[in-house]
C-alpha positions as CSV (number, residue, x, y, z in Angstrom):
1,M,-132.4,58.5,143.2
2,I,-134.8,56.2,145.0
3,N,-133.1,53.8,147.4
4,P,-133.6,50.3,145.9
5,A,-133.8,48.8,149.4
6,T,-137.1,50.5,149.9
7,G,-138.6,48.4,147.2
8,T,-140.0,51.3,145.3
9,F,-140.0,50.5,141.6
10,S,-139.1,53.0,138.8
11,E,-137.9,52.7,135.3
12,A,-134.6,54.2,136.2
13,S,-133.9,51.9,139.1
14,S,-135.8,48.8,138.0
15,A,-132.9,46.3,138.0
16,E,-131.5,47.6,141.3
17,V,-134.9,47.3,143.0
18,V,-135.4,43.7,141.8
19,N,-131.9,42.6,142.8
20,A,-132.2,44.1,146.2
21,R,-134.7,41.3,147.0
22,H,-131.9,38.7,146.4
23,T,-129.5,39.8,149.1
24,T,-130.7,37.2,151.6
25,C,-130.4,34.3,149.1
26,A,-128.4,31.5,150.7
27,N,-127.1,30.2,147.4
28,Q,-124.5,32.9,146.4
29,R,-124.1,31.5,142.8
30,L,-127.8,31.5,142.2
31,A,-128.1,35.1,143.4
32,E,-125.1,36.1,141.2
33,V,-126.6,34.4,138.1
34,V,-130.2,35.8,138.6
35,S,-129.0,39.3,139.5
36,S,-126.8,39.5,136.4
37,L,-129.7,38.1,134.2
38,V,-132.0,40.8,135.7
39,R,-129.5,43.6,134.9
40,H,-129.0,42.5,131.3
41,L,-132.7,41.8,130.7
42,H,-133.7,45.2,132.0
43,D,-131.0,47.0,130.1
44,F,-132.1,45.1,126.9
45,A,-135.7,46.3,127.3
46,K,-134.6,49.9,127.9
47,E,-132.1,49.9,125.0
48,I,-134.7,48.8,122.4
49,H,-137.7,50.6,124.0
50,L,-139.6,47.3,124.1
51,S,-143.3,47.8,123.3
52,Q,-146.1,46.0,125.1
53,G,-147.1,44.3,121.8
54,E,-143.5,43.0,121.4
55,W,-143.5,41.7,124.9
56,D,-146.8,39.9,124.3
57,L,-145.3,38.4,121.2
58,A,-142.2,37.2,123.0
59,I,-144.3,35.5,125.8
60,D,-146.4,33.8,123.1
61,F,-143.2,32.6,121.3
62,L,-141.7,31.2,124.5
63,T,-145.0,29.5,125.4
64,K,-145.2,27.8,122.0
65,T,-141.6,26.8,122.2
66,G,-142.3,25.0,125.5
67,Q,-145.4,23.4,124.1
68,K,-143.3,22.0,121.2
69,C,-141.0,20.2,123.6
70,T,-141.4,16.4,124.0
71,T,-139.2,13.6,125.2
72,E,-137.8,13.3,121.7
73,R,-137.5,17.0,120.9
74,Q,-136.2,19.9,122.9
75,E,-137.2,23.1,121.2
76,F,-135.5,25.3,123.8
77,I,-132.1,23.7,123.0
78,L,-132.9,24.3,119.3
79,L,-133.5,28.0,120.1
80,S,-130.3,28.2,122.1
81,D,-128.5,26.5,119.1
82,V,-129.7,28.9,116.4
83,L,-128.9,32.0,118.6
84,G,-125.3,30.8,118.9
85,F,-125.8,30.5,122.7
86,S,-125.1,26.7,122.8
87,M,-121.8,27.2,121.0
88,L,-120.9,30.1,123.4
89,V,-121.5,28.0,126.5
90,D,-119.6,25.1,124.9
91,A,-116.6,27.4,124.1
92,I,-116.6,28.9,127.6
93,N,-116.5,25.4,129.2
94,N,-114.0,23.8,126.8
95,R,-111.0,26.2,126.6
96,R,-108.1,24.1,125.5
97,P,-104.4,24.4,124.4
98,E,-104.0,25.4,120.8
99,A,-102.8,22.0,119.7
100,A,-105.8,20.2,121.1
101,T,-108.8,19.3,119.0
102,E,-111.6,21.8,119.4
103,N,-115.0,21.0,120.8
104,T,-118.3,21.7,119.2
105,V,-122.0,21.2,119.9
106,F,-123.2,17.8,121.1
107,G,-126.4,17.8,119.0
108,P,-129.7,16.1,119.9
109,F,-129.2,12.8,118.1
110,H,-126.7,11.0,120.2
111,V,-127.9,7.8,121.9
112,D,-126.5,5.9,124.8
113,N,-125.4,2.3,124.3
114,A,-124.7,2.5,120.6
115,P,-123.5,-0.8,119.0
116,K,-120.0,-1.7,119.9
117,R,-118.2,-2.7,116.7
118,Q,-114.9,-4.2,115.6
119,M,-112.3,-1.8,114.3
120,G,-112.7,-1.2,110.6
121,E,-116.3,-2.4,110.6
122,S,-119.1,-0.5,108.7
123,I,-121.6,1.5,110.7
124,C,-123.9,1.8,107.7
125,L,-126.8,-0.7,107.8
126,D,-129.2,0.6,105.2
127,G,-126.9,0.4,102.2
128,K,-127.5,4.0,101.2
129,G,-125.0,6.7,100.4
130,E,-121.4,7.0,99.2
131,T,-119.2,4.8,101.2
132,C,-116.4,6.4,103.2
133,L,-113.4,5.2,105.2
134,F,-112.8,7.2,108.4
135,E,-109.5,6.7,110.0
136,G,-106.8,8.3,112.1
137,Q,-105.3,8.3,115.6
138,I,-106.2,9.5,119.0
139,L,-103.2,11.3,120.4
140,D,-102.1,13.3,123.5
141,L,-100.7,16.8,123.3
142,A,-97.1,15.4,122.9
143,G,-98.3,13.4,119.9
144,Q,-98.2,10.0,121.7
145,P,-101.0,7.5,120.9
146,I,-103.7,6.9,123.4
147,A,-104.7,3.3,123.9
148,N,-108.2,2.1,125.1
149,A,-109.8,5.4,124.0
150,T,-113.5,5.0,123.3
151,V,-114.6,6.5,119.9
152,D,-118.4,6.9,119.7
153,V,-119.5,8.0,116.2
154,W,-122.8,8.8,114.6
155,S,-124.1,10.5,111.4
156,D,-127.2,11.1,109.3
157,N,-128.0,8.7,106.4
158,A,-127.9,9.6,102.7
159,D,-131.4,11.2,103.0
160,G,-130.2,13.5,105.8
161,Y,-132.0,11.8,108.7
162,Y,-130.7,10.1,111.9
163,D,-132.0,6.7,112.7
164,V,-133.9,8.0,115.8
165,Q,-135.8,10.4,113.5
166,Q,-137.1,7.5,111.3
167,P,-138.0,4.6,113.6
168,G,-139.4,1.7,111.5
169,I,-137.7,3.2,108.3
170,Q,-134.0,3.0,109.3
171,P,-132.5,0.0,111.1
172,P,-131.8,0.7,114.8
173,G,-128.2,1.7,115.2
174,N,-127.8,2.8,111.6
175,N,-124.7,5.0,111.0
176,R,-123.7,4.6,114.7
177,G,-120.9,2.7,116.3
178,V,-118.5,2.6,119.3
179,F,-114.8,1.6,118.8
180,V,-111.9,1.2,121.2
181,T,-108.4,2.0,120.1
182,G,-105.4,-0.4,120.4
183,A,-101.8,0.3,121.5
184,E,-101.2,2.7,118.5
185,G,-104.3,4.8,119.3
186,R,-105.7,4.1,115.8
187,Y,-109.4,4.1,114.9
188,A,-111.0,3.1,111.6
189,F,-114.5,2.5,110.5
190,R,-116.6,2.6,107.3
191,G,-119.7,4.8,107.0
192,I,-121.0,7.1,104.4
193,K,-119.9,10.6,103.3
194,P,-122.3,12.7,105.3
195,V,-124.8,15.0,103.7
196,S,-126.1,18.4,104.8
197,Y,-129.6,18.5,106.4
198,P,-132.1,20.9,108.0
199,I,-132.6,21.1,111.7
200,P,-136.3,20.6,112.7
201,D,-138.0,23.8,111.4
202,D,-141.7,23.0,111.8
203,G,-142.0,24.8,115.1
204,P,-141.6,28.3,116.5
205,V,-137.8,28.3,116.1
206,G,-138.2,27.4,112.4
207,Q,-140.8,30.2,112.0
208,M,-138.3,32.6,113.7
209,L,-135.6,31.6,111.3
210,R,-137.9,32.3,108.3
211,H,-138.8,35.7,109.6
212,L,-135.1,36.5,110.0
213,G,-134.3,35.4,106.5
214,R,-132.1,32.5,107.7
215,H,-132.0,28.9,106.4
216,P,-132.2,25.9,108.8
217,Y,-129.3,23.8,107.3
218,R,-126.3,22.2,108.9
219,P,-123.3,21.4,106.7
220,A,-122.4,17.7,106.3
221,H,-120.6,16.3,109.3
222,M,-119.6,13.2,111.3
223,H,-120.1,13.3,115.1
224,Y,-117.5,12.1,117.5
225,L,-117.6,11.5,121.3
226,I,-114.1,10.5,122.4
227,T,-113.2,9.5,126.0
228,A,-110.1,8.1,127.6
229,E,-108.9,7.7,131.1
230,G,-106.9,10.7,132.3
231,F,-108.2,13.0,129.5
232,Q,-111.0,15.5,129.0
233,R,-114.0,14.3,127.1
234,L,-114.1,15.5,123.5
235,V,-117.4,16.2,121.8
236,T,-116.8,17.3,118.2
237,H,-117.6,16.9,114.5
238,T,-115.6,16.6,111.3
239,F,-117.0,18.6,108.5
240,V,-117.0,17.9,104.8
241,G,-114.8,20.4,103.0
242,G,-116.5,22.4,100.3
243,D,-120.0,22.0,101.8
244,E,-122.2,25.0,100.7
245,Y,-123.3,25.6,104.3
246,L,-119.9,25.7,106.0
247,A,-120.1,29.5,106.3
248,S,-123.7,29.6,107.4
249,D,-124.2,26.6,109.7
250,A,-127.7,27.2,111.4
251,V,-126.2,26.3,114.8
252,F,-122.8,28.0,114.4
253,G,-120.9,24.7,115.0
254,V,-118.3,24.9,112.3
255,K,-114.6,25.6,113.3
256,A,-111.9,25.8,110.6
257,S,-109.8,23.2,112.4
258,L,-112.6,20.6,112.1
259,I,-113.0,20.7,108.3
260,A,-111.6,17.4,107.3
261,P,-110.3,16.1,103.9
262,F,-112.4,13.8,101.9
263,E,-110.3,12.1,99.3
264,R,-111.9,10.3,96.3
265,L,-110.7,6.7,96.0
266,E,-110.6,5.5,92.4
267,G,-111.2,1.8,91.6
268,R,-112.0,0.9,95.2
269,D,-115.1,-0.6,96.8
270,T,-115.0,2.4,99.2
271,L,-115.6,5.7,97.3
272,W,-114.1,8.1,99.9
273,R,-111.4,8.3,102.6
274,S,-111.4,10.9,105.4
275,P,-108.2,10.9,107.6
276,F,-108.3,12.9,110.8
277,N,-106.3,12.8,114.0
278,F,-107.9,13.8,117.3
279,I,-105.7,15.3,120.1
280,L,-107.0,15.1,123.6
281,T,-106.3,17.3,126.6
282,P,-105.3,15.9,130.0
283,A,-108.1,15.9,132.6
């Protein structure tokens, strides 16, 4: 076996030779991360006997992925999403007690400084879609209400687009709102019953999905970002039960505990009601 420290490269000792160059790195975490990446990357290439043509194709794919990125679109995050990597990182960083509400992916369509609205107000500004009342409580692990919790919500419109995807078509702030709970920790707002929609699939990631025989659709969901002093931030969705894409979400964001009831309301101005309580974990 060739000594990796000599710097002599061979197929058998490739990862060891490369990682021997990192021993003087002052940032121990950086050295740990890069060295592990090198080991896994080299093992991957050896396991599948990566051809030169496949390597060329991979470099071209990554180049085009970078070229597709703009200030409004991050194709690398989309790639991470469809490979399930975003959800894995989210799960590793949000391990919580069983009783707590589970996290899921943040998504690319949140905006800062969404309109602050009065409790019970509608977030739907374009008048499209089937109206829905979303309501429930923000609770701690003991089931006690959390006052002054900020509930930031957003969803697509009835056509499956977020307002930031259609500037000049949708009113700014459409299907968005920020609410603050009172003493009983209750939240309530009116929106629309969300609809399923495709992730952007006109770039290299969409092309990859088509080659893999996968669809680009996400099941219908409402986004929530919930914060309260003394508690961990919760980033999650509630999903519409019965949606055809629940078992094949393009970004793997569905968790069984986040599938919410949607009850049909007869003889009411609001067509649906979706009750759901969120349970926060202490910081």
